[in-house]
FIKOLPA-315726 format. One record per residue (C-alpha): x, y, z; residue in three letters. Coordinates in steps of 0.1 Angstrom, whole numbers, padded with zeros to 4 digits, always signed. Layout:
REM FIKOLPA-315726
XYZALA ...
This chain:
REM FIKOLPA-315726
-0470+3666+0214MET -0482+3663+0250LYS -0517+3675+0237THR -0517+3652+0210LEU -0510+3622+0231THR -0536+3630+0252THR -0563+3637+0226SER -0555+3605+0211PHE -0555+3585+0241MET -0589+3603+0249ALA -0604+3589+0213LEU -0591+3555+0222LEU -0611+3554+0254CYS -0643+3567+0238ALA -0639+3541+0211ALA -0634+3513+0237ALA -0667+3528+0253MET -0683+3525+0223ALA -0674+3492+0215ALA -0684+3481+0251GLU -0718+3495+0247THR -0742+3472+0264SER -0762+3449+0241PRO -0792+3451+0261TYR -0819+3476+0265PHE -0823+3484+0302ALA -0861+3486+0315ILE -0862+3501+0349HIS -0896+3494+0366VAL -0899+3517+0399VAL -0924+3529+0427ASP -0941+3557+0413ASP -0939+3571+0448ALA -0904+3563+0459THR -0884+3558+0428GLY -0870+3527+0440ARG -0871+3498+0417GLY -0896+3471+0421VAL -0888+3433+0421PRO -0912+3407+0405LEU -0928+3427+0379VAL -0940+3408+0347GLU -0933+3424+0316LEU -0951+3404+0287LYS -0946+3410+0248THR -0979+3404+0227THR -0965+3369+0215ASN -0964+3359+0254ASP -0925+3364+0260VAL -0924+3373+0298LYS -0897+3389+0314TYR -0895+3396+0354TYR -0876+3425+0370THR -0846+3414+0393ASP -0843+3427+0428SER -0834+3461+0417ALA -0861+3465+0392GLY -0842+3461+0360TYR -0851+3437+0331VAL -0821+3434+0303ALA -0839+3434+0275TYR -0823+3418+0239ARG -0843+3404+0212ASP -0825+3405+0178PRO -0858+3404+0160ASP -0875+3434+0181LEU -0845+3460+0186MET -0850+3493+0170GLY -0888+3491+0166GLY -0917+3497+0188GLU -0926+3470+0212VAL -0954+3465+0236TYR -0952+3453+0273PHE -0977+3443+0294HIS -0970+3453+0328VAL -0984+3434+0358ALA -0971+3427+0395SER -0994+3418+0425ASP -1000+3443+0448GLY -0990+3470+0423TYR -1006+3485+0393LEU -0997+3501+0360TYR -1017+3531+0353GLU -1036+3542+0331PRO -1055+3512+0314GLU -1065+3518+0278ASP -1099+3514+0263MET -1095+3478+0257PHE -1084+3472+0294LYS -1048+3467+0288TYR -1021+3480+0311ARG -0989+3485+0295GLY -0965+3505+0277VAL -0948+3510+0241ARG -0911+3511+0242LEU -0885+3511+0213THR -0855+3491+0225PRO -0821+3501+0212ARG -0786+3483+0227PRO -0775+3506+0254GLY -0804+3529+0262GLU -0826+3528+0290GLU -0861+3530+0298ALA -0883+3535+0328GLU -0917+3525+0339ILE -0933+3538+0367ARG -0962+3518+0387ILE -0983+3523+0418LYS -0981+3504+0449ARG -1012+3492+0460ILE -1001+3469+0488ASN -0995+3485+0523ILE -0962+3467+0528ALA -0934+3477+0505GLU -0916+3450+0481ARG -0877+3451+0484LEU -0860+3424+0474TYR -0855+3383+0468ARG -0832+3371+0496ILE -0825+3338+0484THR -0821+3320+0450GLY -0799+3321+0421GLN -0795+3353+0402GLY -0812+3379+0423ILE -0797+3408+0406TYR -0792+3391+0371ARG -0804+3419+0349ASP -0785+3445+0367SER -0752+3424+0363GLU -0762+3419+0323LEU -0766+3456+0322LEU -0734+3469+0342GLY -0753+3481+0371LYS -0738+3484+0405PRO -0751+3456+0426THR -0753+3453+0468PRO -0729+3420+0469PHE -0714+3400+0447ALA -0730+3365+0433ALA -0739+3343+0461ARG -0722+3310+0476ASN -0740+3279+0483GLY -0754+3271+0446ARG -0789+3277+0458VAL -0818+3278+0435MET -0849+3277+0459GLY -0852+3277+0497GLN -0884+3270+0516ASP -0899+3286+0552SER -0870+3310+0569VAL -0861+3309+0606GLN -0838+3336+0615ALA -0821+3337+0652ILE -0796+3362+0664PRO -0770+3340+0681TYR -0732+3348+0694LYS -0728+3381+0674GLY -0744+3369+0640LYS -0777+3366+0626ILE -0780+3326+0618LEU -0807+3317+0589TRP -0821+3286+0583LEU -0845+3272+0556TRP -0863+3239+0548GLY -0862+3220+0516ASP -0836+3237+0495THR -0832+3235+0456GLY -0800+3229+0435ARG -0790+3233+0400PRO -0776+3196+0393GLU -0808+3178+0395TYR -0846+3185+0406PRO -0843+3172+0441LEU -0820+3189+0465GLY -0815+3194+0501GLY -0841+3181+0527PHE -0823+3183+0563ALA -0822+3222+0568SER -0794+3244+0552THR -0782+3277+0563ALA -0761+3306+0563ALA -0750+3336+0583THR -0751+3374+0581SER -0739+3403+0603LEU -0765+3421+0619PRO -0765+3462+0610PRO -0755+3471+0645SER -0721+3452+0638LEU -0712+3462+0604GLY -0740+3440+0584GLY -0757+3455+0554MET -0790+3478+0562ALA -0822+3458+0556PRO -0834+3484+0532SER -0802+3472+0511VAL -0803+3436+0516GLY -0790+3406+0534VAL -0754+3392+0525ASP -0757+3356+0530LEU -0727+3334+0539ASN -0736+3298+0532TYR -0724+3270+0550PHE -0716+3245+0522VAL -0705+3209+0514GLY -0675+3196+0496GLN -0694+3202+0461ASN -0699+3239+0470GLY -0737+3233+0476PHE -0752+3243+0507ALA -0748+3217+0529LYS -0775+3197+0552GLU -0773+3209+0588MET -0791+3180+0603ALA -0788+3151+0585ARG -0770+3134+0612GLY -0804+3130+0627ILE -0815+3106+0604GLY -0827+3098+0569GLU -0858+3113+0550HIS -0872+3150+0550LEU -0857+3167+0583ILE -0874+3203+0594TRP -0863+3227+0621LEU -0881+3251+0636ASP -0889+3266+0672GLY -0853+3278+0680PHE -0845+3287+0714MET -0812+3305+0728VAL -0809+3293+0765VAL -0778+3286+0789LYS -0771+3248+0798ASN -0766+3238+0831PRO -0727+3250+0828ALA -0739+3284+0821GLY -0730+3281+0784GLU -0752+3298+0756GLU -0764+3272+0735LYS -0793+3269+0704LEU -0819+3244+0708LEU -0846+3238+0680ALA -0875+3214+0676HIS -0867+3188+0645PHE -0896+3168+0628ALA -0882+3137+0605ARG -0909+3126+0584LEU -0913+3102+0553LYS -0932+3126+0534ASP -0954+3156+0539LEU -0980+3134+0558GLY -0961+3109+0575THR -0942+3119+0608LEU -0915+3094+0616LEU -0901+3111+0647GLU -0897+3147+0665HIS -0882+3161+0693GLY -0852+3184+0704LEU -0819+3190+0686CYS -0790+3210+0695ILE -0765+3233+0675TYR -0733+3220+0676ASN -0709+3251+0673ASP -0678+3232+0664ASP -0691+3214+0634THR -0719+3239+0626ASN -0744+3210+0625THR -0776+3201+0648PHE -0772+3169+0667ASP -0800+3147+0680ARG -0807+3158+0716ASP -0842+3141+0728ALA -0871+3122+0710ALA -0905+3127+0722TRP -0935+3108+0720ASP -0952+3113+0684LEU -0985+3121+0699LYS -0968+3150+0722LEU -0976+3184+0703THR -0944+3203+0689ALA -0930+3237+0701PRO -0929+3249+0664ARG -0931+3283+0645GLY -0913+3314+0655HIS -0909+3314+0694PRO -0906+3349+0713PHE -0897+3358+0748LYS -0923+3369+0774VAL -0917+3383+0808SER -0948+3373+0832THR -0954+3375+0869ASN -0943+3336+0868ASP -0912+3342+0851GLY -0898+3342+0816GLU -0916+3322+0788TYR -0909+3311+0754PHE -0940+3314+0732TYR -0949+3294+0700PHE -0973+3311+0675PRO -0981+3290+0647ASP -1001+3311+0648PRO -1022+3313+0682TYR -1033+3297+0699PRO -1003+3277+0707GLN -0980+3266+0736LEU -0954+3282+0759ARG -0925+3268+0781VAL -0906+3284+0809ARG -0873+3299+0792ALA -0850+3274+0813THR -0829+3241+0801TRP -0849+3222+0823GLU -0884+3231+0814ALA -0876+3228+0777ILE -0862+3197+0778HIS -0896+3183+0800ASP -0925+3177+0777PRO -0948+3177+0809ALA -0939+3218+0813GLN -0955+3227+0779TYR -0985+3244+0785GLU -1014+3253+0759ALA -1035+3278+0755TRP -1067+3261+0751THR -1104+3255+0759PRO -1101+3217+0760LEU -1105+3199+0794ALA -1071+3194+0810PRO -1057+3163+0797GLY -1069+3162+0767THR -1045+3151+0740HIS -1068+3140+0708ASP -1086+3171+0692VAL -1104+3149+0670LYS -1118+3121+0693GLU -1146+3135+0713ALA -1127+3163+0729PRO -1141+3179+0757GLN -1142+3214+0766VAL -1137+3229+0799GLU -1165+3253+0817ARG -1170+3273+0841ASP -1201+3271+0865SER -1220+3295+0839ASP -1211+3271+0812GLY -1187+3293+0794LYS -1153+3278+0779ALA -1125+3282+0799VAL -1096+3294+0780TRP -1063+3295+0799LYS -1030+3280+0799TRP -1029+3241+0806LYS -1003+3217+0811PRO -1007+3184+0797ASN -1034+3194+0769THR -1035+3196+0734ALA -1038+3231+0718PRO -1066+3239+0691VAL -1051+3250+0660SER -1076+3273+0634SER -1087+3246+0616GLY -1095+3222+0646GLU -1115+3252+0662MET -1135+3253+0631LEU -1138+3215+0634ASP -1151+3220+0669LEU -1176+3245+0661ILE -1193+3225+0632LYS -1194+3195+0657LYS -1211+3215+0683GLY -1183+3210+0710THR -1175+3246+0710LEU -1200+3276+0703ARG -1190+3298+0676GLU -1189+3329+0700ASP -1164+3311+0722GLU -1136+3314+0697GLN -1108+3332+0716TRP -1099+3351+0685ASN -1126+3357+0662ARG -1105+3375+0638THR -1122+3396+0610VAL -1110+3413+0579ASP -1104+3452+0587ALA -1115+3461+0552ASP -1147+3437+0545THR -1158+3426+0583ASN -1155+3387+0572GLU -1141+3363+0596PRO -1108+3348+0585ILE -1089+3319+0596VAL -1052+3326+0607LEU -1027+3307+0593TRP -0985+3302+0596GLY -0971+3334+0609GLY -0952+3350+0638GLY -0955+3373+0667VAL -0933+3400+0683VAL -0931+3427+0707TRP -0931+3464+0689ASN -0916+3493+0707ALA -0932+3516+0685HIS -0969+3505+0690ARG -0960+3492+0726LYS -0981+3462+0717LYS -0975+3426+0702TYR -0979+3425+0666ILE -0987+3393+0643MET -0976+3387+0607ILE -0999+3358+0596ALA -1014+3340+0563ASN -1050+3344+0557ARG -1060+3306+0553GLY -1085+3300+0523PHE -1083+3337+0515GLY -1091+3358+0484LYS -1080+3360+0457PRO -1049+3333+0467SER -1054+3305+0489PHE -1022+3311+0511LEU -1008+3345+0496GLY -1029+3368+0517GLU -1010+3384+0544VAL -1021+3403+0573TYR -1011+3426+0603TYR -1027+3421+0636LEU -1016+3437+0672GLU -1029+3428+0707SER -1022+3440+0743GLU -1013+3406+0753SER -0994+3378+0742PRO -1022+3354+0745GLU -1044+3378+0723GLY -1071+3380+0712PRO -1062+3387+0678TRP -1093+3402+0665GLN -1085+3430+0637ARG -1064+3420+0606ALA -1056+3444+0581LYS -1041+3429+0546LYS -1009+3444+0537ILE -0996+3420+0510ILE -1020+3405+0482THR -1013+3379+0457HIS -1034+3368+0426ALA -1028+3331+0425LYS -0991+3325+0443HIS -0988+3312+0477SER -0965+3336+0501PHE -0968+3312+0533TYR -0950+3313+0565ASN -0945+3348+0567PRO -0926+3364+0597VAL -0914+3397+0609SER -0876+3402+0617HIS -0877+3427+0650PRO -0836+3425+0650PHE -0839+3448+0620PHE -0865+3473+0632ASP -0857+3509+0624GLU -0870+3543+0638GLU -0878+3527+0673GLY -0901+3499+0659GLY -0919+3520+0635ARG -0904+3504+0603ILE -0907+3468+0603ILE -0890+3440+0578TYR -0908+3407+0570LEU -0904+3378+0546GLU -0920+3351+0534GLY -0918+3320+0511THR -0931+3330+0476TYR -0943+3299+0453THR -0967+3281+0431ASP -0969+3252+0461THR -1007+3247+0470PHE -1019+3267+0436THR -1025+3261+0401ASP -1001+3292+0392ALA -0974+3289+0365VAL -0938+3292+0386PRO -0921+3324+0382THR -0887+3319+0371PRO -0858+3324+0396ARG -0884+3339+0421TYR -0906+3306+0425ASN -0897+3288+0460TYR -0876+3314+0474ASN -0877+3341+0499GLN -0890+3380+0493ILE -0883+3407+0518MET -0908+3435+0523TYR -0907+3468+0546ARG -0938+3480+0567LEU -0941+3516+0579ASP -0966+3511+0609LEU -0971+3547+0605GLY -0987+3544+0571ASP -1022+3556+0574LYS -1036+3533+0553ARG -1027+3504+0579LEU -1056+3519+0602TRP -1082+3526+0578ASP -1110+3505+0584ASP -1137+3525+0568SER -1145+3499+0541GLN -1156+3475+0565GLY -1181+3498+0584LYS 
């Protein structure tokens, strides 16, 4: 009787499992070298219906008209390639989708950096969840649809993540005064960066990510230049630069703000003259013979200030790495270049003087104020030997290379305007930054404000993690569902031989 009962229960279980067979056909796109799922791969049918793999590389496919018969899927992803190409130049595969079954597509990674997962936004593992696959974490809080330009700061035992403009599901306009979340660092039990970032958002009463800096004022409020420093009482505090804008081109005010540990908001600390150059970007500390400084790359050349409470609050103590004559504040209005007795431009740290951005440097050269051979960086693409203009990025010290490394965009790049990402390094934090190796490419989309996270470094700094904002902004590209205007994490192995191969440029 016991045997009959056991057999009957087994039949019931089998029947229940059959009834619960997924109605979806699982398509798993993986890196042919590692077997890891690849996010952001487009699968397109012959009638132009598009599907995009989630952060685990899955698509949950279900089209009632096409189940059970062969379906052709074009396979495409920036920085990856499906092989082979057929006689008509198509790259794709024929599959027969059936409920509950699964197919694997293997693609070759062309990027030197490896795409890992999407960090922000809705439906990061949507397809995996529909297929009943295990995922690193449950659905996110914060009701976030999209987030722009990350800042990540280790602060009081946690990593504080902050973003700019943030999209919500209820209306096309969302939060415009900085949103934030925290996560635990891996050293304190947090998720390994190869797996994901388990974000815990600060939220408002409606459950949407709250505006952390709304108390500063109205309109757009952007925060960057975060610095952890002790106040006069010896307490560790988090300071940042704020910019309050009427629109993208109209700055209303800027200055310093301070993180309120009790309310988890940013409060106004000091307002500065609009003409003063802001300490922007992702600062990092540098120890010099003259003391410890915060350096602000955006990218170079930029600013630095002593890493003390008093110096940070005194605009006169900020120094620019610049060729301009001391006291020059307006780069556009007939600026003068400081020259030595031999007539050469003098690049050095100068207080009360404006820095020169990459774009401004080109203008100075065009006007004849600065000679082309007097550029500080004179950066070239390692593969093509073409001069390039660096855009937004970040710099950190790397223990493996024993050098300062930069992750930055190429402005006016090819094939994308702001989607080409480069790796550079220098013996000195001032640079020069000359050899630039492309590690990430995009056909049309932007991937701007990239930055590496040294608190995630592995194997003594040989493995680094970096992210940027994937978006159609500044392009004519079609927005990618769920991925658009969100952060994507990449991993870069500094031991990869391709990173040091510049034979194409020789």
